[in-house]
C-alpha positions as CSV (number, residue, x, y, z in Angstrom):
1,X,-9.2,8.9,26.6
2,X,-6.6,6.2,26.5
3,X,-8.9,4.1,24.3
4,X,-9.3,7.0,21.9
5,X,-5.5,7.4,21.6
6,X,-5.0,3.7,21.0
7,X,-7.8,3.6,18.4
8,X,-6.3,6.6,16.6
9,X,-2.8,4.9,16.6
10,X,-4.2,1.6,15.3
11,X,-6.1,3.4,12.5
12,X,-3.0,5.4,11.5
13,X,-0.8,2.2,11.4
14,X,-3.4,0.3,9.3
15,X,-3.7,3.3,6.9
16,X,0.1,3.5,6.5
17,X,0.2,-0.3,5.8
18,X,-2.5,-0.2,3.2
19,X,-0.9,2.8,1.6
20,X,2.4,1.0,1.2
21,X,0.7,-2.1,0.0
22,X,-1.2,-0.1,-2.7
23,X,2.1,1.6,-3.7
24,X,3.9,-1.8,-4.0
25,X,1.0,-3.3,-6.1
26,X,1.0,-0.3,-8.4
27,X,4.8,-0.8,-8.9
28,X,4.3,-4.5,-9.6
29,X,1.6,-3.7,-12.2
30,X,3.8,-1.2,-14.0
31,X,6.7,-3.6,-14.1
32,X,4.6,-6.4,-15.5
33,X,3.1,-4.1,-18.1
34,X,6.6,-3.0,-19.1
35,X,7.6,-6.7,-19.4
36,X,4.6,-7.4,-21.6
37,X,5.4,-4.5,-23.9
38,X,9.0,-5.7,-24.2
39,X,7.9,-9.3,-25.1
40,X,5.6,-8.2,-27.9
């Protein structure tokens, strides 16, 4: 039972981390695209 709880916690933490990472990368892509549009 304890192992199951720990596994669930690890999965949720990893999912939150990947979600934030994806959000940050999307923001970076949008900013770089805006910069390219401004330059041209």
